[in-house]
Wavefront OBJ file of the C-alpha trace (Angstrom):
o trace
v -0.183 -0.093 0.270
v 2.126 3.192 -1.132
v 0.482 6.263 1.423
v 0.946 9.685 0.441
v 0.958 11.969 3.362
v -0.458 15.563 2.390
v 2.009 18.531 4.952
v -0.108 20.956 5.722
v 2.724 22.632 8.105
v 5.320 21.961 10.108
v 6.872 22.343 13.529
v 8.930 25.298 14.129
v 11.389 25.638 16.859
v 14.169 24.041 18.342
v 12.250 22.048 20.874
v 9.040 21.084 18.800
v 11.452 20.403 16.263
v 12.755 17.965 18.076
v 10.034 15.457 17.980
v 10.298 15.602 13.544
v 7.759 16.593 11.292
v 4.014 15.802 11.199
v 4.645 13.451 8.777
v 7.175 12.013 10.712
v 4.608 11.476 13.574
v 1.867 10.089 11.047
v 4.596 7.512 10.294
v 5.361 6.485 14.091
v 2.144 6.054 15.037
v 0.043 4.500 12.130
v 3.227 2.656 10.943
v 3.277 -0.282 13.313
v -0.248 -0.895 12.914
v 0.080 -0.615 9.170
v 3.444 -2.476 8.277
v 2.506 -3.189 4.236
v 1.911 0.831 3.935
v 5.213 2.377 2.324
v 4.935 6.617 3.196
v 6.124 9.380 1.049
v 5.404 12.975 1.673
v 4.025 15.758 -0.072
v 5.029 19.060 1.920
v 2.280 20.690 -0.100
v 2.004 24.090 2.346
v 5.844 24.681 1.455
v 5.040 24.913 -2.501
v 5.424 20.769 -3.576
v 3.038 19.726 -6.169
v 1.175 16.493 -5.011
v 1.774 13.810 -7.888
v -2.004 12.937 -9.553
v -4.496 10.937 -7.187
v -4.644 8.236 -9.003
v -0.455 7.535 -8.133
v -1.457 6.453 -4.667
v -3.450 4.339 -2.855
v -4.542 6.339 -0.330
v -3.626 9.665 1.161
v -3.705 11.881 4.968
v -3.561 15.218 5.736
v -1.432 16.645 8.388
v -2.912 19.127 10.940
v -1.458 22.743 10.588
v -1.722 26.220 12.165
v -3.661 27.676 9.296
v -7.341 28.082 9.062
v -9.066 26.443 6.322
v -10.821 29.771 6.154
v -7.596 31.806 5.501
v -6.137 32.914 2.662
v -2.767 31.080 1.943
v -1.841 30.293 -1.417
v -1.801 26.697 -1.013
v -5.392 26.369 0.724
v -7.319 26.345 -2.491
v -5.376 23.850 -4.149
v -5.212 21.558 -1.988
v -8.776 21.829 -1.967
v -9.032 21.241 -5.707
v -6.820 17.843 -5.123
v -8.639 16.861 -2.071
v -11.918 16.308 -4.233
v -9.708 14.811 -7.285
v -8.892 12.161 -4.710
v -12.435 11.859 -3.902
v -13.396 11.804 -7.506
v -10.572 9.236 -8.031
v -12.309 7.010 -5.040
v -9.085 6.858 -3.710
v -9.214 6.729 0.537
v -8.236 9.795 2.773
v -7.514 10.487 6.309
v -7.351 13.839 7.747
v -6.469 14.845 11.376
v -7.190 18.016 12.726
v -6.883 20.527 10.045
v -7.126 17.632 7.348
v -10.600 17.041 9.279
v -11.591 20.379 8.662
v -10.355 20.850 5.137
v -11.865 17.611 4.039
v -15.167 18.833 5.453
v -14.474 22.363 3.575
v -13.540 20.454 0.324
v -16.836 17.600 0.239
v -19.069 20.744 1.302
v -19.276 21.519 4.900
v -18.087 24.422 6.723
v -15.001 24.744 9.119
v -14.462 28.014 11.060
v -13.390 29.218 14.158
v -15.581 28.244 17.383
v -16.703 30.919 20.236
v -16.405 28.309 22.894
v -12.158 28.662 22.140
v -9.588 26.316 22.901
v -10.449 22.722 23.182
v -7.121 21.209 24.402
v -5.523 18.771 26.397
v -6.663 14.502 27.004
v -10.168 14.306 26.496
v -12.536 11.380 26.436
v -14.349 10.721 22.998
v -17.750 8.721 23.651
v -17.957 6.501 20.470
v -21.461 6.452 18.720
v -22.152 2.610 17.258
v -20.805 4.114 13.609
v -17.459 5.145 15.931
v -17.717 1.641 17.711
v -17.475 -0.405 14.434
v -14.175 1.017 13.115
v -11.961 1.490 16.799
v -14.194 -0.867 18.552
v -16.327 -0.602 22.136
v -15.791 2.139 25.056
v -14.617 5.433 24.706
v -11.344 6.859 23.788
v -9.036 8.900 25.597
v -7.801 11.021 22.888
v -5.243 14.518 22.524
v -6.866 17.239 21.321
v -5.173 21.130 20.789
v -7.419 23.471 18.529
v -9.778 26.327 18.240
v -11.596 25.725 14.697
v -13.829 22.939 14.207
v -16.170 21.679 11.854
v -19.546 23.392 11.787
v -21.594 22.691 9.243
v -21.507 18.771 8.455
v -20.970 18.089 4.890
v -23.804 15.778 2.923
v -21.860 12.763 2.652
v -20.097 12.248 6.545
v -21.845 10.471 9.371
v -20.339 11.182 13.023
v -19.155 8.646 14.984
v -18.223 10.565 18.412
v -21.216 11.835 20.467
v -18.432 14.872 22.186
v -19.994 17.826 22.941
v -17.068 19.979 22.994
v -16.839 18.748 19.343
v -19.795 17.690 18.020
v -18.520 16.988 14.394
v -14.933 15.813 15.977
v -14.622 12.767 14.309
v -16.632 12.174 10.716
v -16.594 8.958 7.655
v -18.044 9.852 4.285
v -19.898 7.555 2.583
v -18.764 6.993 -0.860
v -15.175 8.781 -0.893
v -14.125 6.896 1.272
v -12.579 9.107 4.159
v -12.213 9.211 7.962
v -11.112 12.044 9.586
v -10.478 13.016 13.150
v -10.620 16.168 15.222
v -8.168 14.624 17.458
v -4.286 13.763 17.418
v -3.477 10.049 17.948
v -0.129 10.993 16.391
v 0.843 13.710 18.863
v 2.586 11.817 21.872
v 1.455 13.490 25.101
v 4.991 15.115 25.805
v 5.173 16.744 22.387
v 1.582 18.483 23.402
v 2.533 19.351 26.484
v 5.692 21.116 24.975
v 2.850 22.620 22.330
v 1.162 23.460 24.936
v 3.948 25.281 26.969
v 4.762 27.179 23.683
v 1.283 28.505 23.298
v 1.528 29.474 27.005
v 0.807 33.331 27.774
v 0.686 34.631 24.340
v -1.897 32.509 22.534
v -3.250 30.667 25.141
v -3.728 31.724 29.197
v -1.421 30.690 31.495
v -4.263 29.251 33.898
v -5.889 27.400 30.767
v -2.393 25.791 29.817
v -1.762 24.353 33.141
v -5.479 22.781 33.271
v -4.769 20.990 30.278
v -0.874 19.523 31.135
v -2.848 18.256 34.170
v -4.728 15.769 31.844
v -2.036 14.415 30.287
v -0.659 12.066 32.802
v -3.201 9.560 32.103
v -3.415 6.970 28.856
v -4.316 7.796 25.502
v -6.050 5.286 23.180
v -3.132 6.098 19.873
v -3.067 3.047 19.243
v -6.319 1.762 19.359
v -7.342 4.666 17.072
v -4.322 3.890 14.646
v -6.031 -0.248 14.265
v -9.409 1.599 13.913
v -7.509 3.750 10.568
v -5.546 0.770 9.246
v -8.417 -1.393 9.549
v -10.485 1.352 7.760
v -7.641 2.032 5.102
v -7.451 -1.965 3.977
v -10.678 -2.288 3.502
v -11.200 0.933 1.536
v -7.846 0.251 -0.453
v -9.291 -3.494 -1.095
v -12.776 -2.504 -2.441
v -12.753 1.174 -3.589
v -16.112 3.075 -3.624
l 1 2 3 4 5 6 7 8 9 10 11 12 13 14 15 16 17 18 19 20 21 22 23 24 25 26 27 28 29 30 31 32 33 34 35 36 37 38 39 40 41 42 43 44 45 46 47 48 49 50 51 52 53 54 55 56 57 58 59 60 61 62 63 64 65 66 67 68 69 70 71 72 73 74 75 76 77 78 79 80 81 82 83 84 85 86 87 88 89 90 91 92 93 94 95 96 97 98 99 100 101 102 103 104 105 106 107 108 109 110 111 112 113 114 115 116 117 118 119 120 121 122 123 124 125 126 127 128 129 130 131 132 133 134 135 136 137 138 139 140 141 142 143 144 145 146 147 148 149 150 151 152 153 154 155 156 157 158 159 160 161 162 163 164 165 166 167 168 169 170 171 172 173 174 175 176 177 178 179 180 181 182 183 184 185 186 187 188 189 190 191 192 193 194 195 196 197 198 199 200 201 202 203 204 205 206 207 208 209 210 211 212 213 214 215 216 217 218 219 220 221 222 223 224 225 226 227 228 229 230 231 232 233 234 235 236 237 238 239 240
């Protein structure tokens, strides 16, 4: 299975860069559960042009500091490329910004939430469809976002019942696509470093401290990886 990771940002700063790029995190997180996959990268936010949709079996879209509504020169071409991937019936998985831009590309809308930041280790309650993908019981997952999918795309079904992010995980009928607002590719230490980098400037100190305190418990990154791997195997084996 050949997977192209569409990079929509890269960490900056010595501390954050020490964890690798978001594409590196994707490979570490998913690679153990999907050993048959070979991963390539396209730094689309850095001006690289992606290959034709049919050149890969599947695609992934990383997180980003950007908002899908912002006027960056790479966002409109990314949306067009995701629509071409959909038309070619290649499976795609989006995380955080990737989740939001998939919704935007497929007929929904993402924007800044008036409720502010959602961050830390949070419990994600799965609905029946979510449990079919990830197994029974809630997920403990890492989050860091202010933007959310506010209007659900026509082909999308919710996978979670989270009140903080009502459209926080989506499965698309007939695309096929799977997207998550939370960050299973992040290690708790990386999220802690990211919160530290935001604290005081982009994030109130009190909220940063409260979020850091949640990072001590276990997270279900491996369980989420198994669900994503199952989705990709099934989608590649039986194109929509």
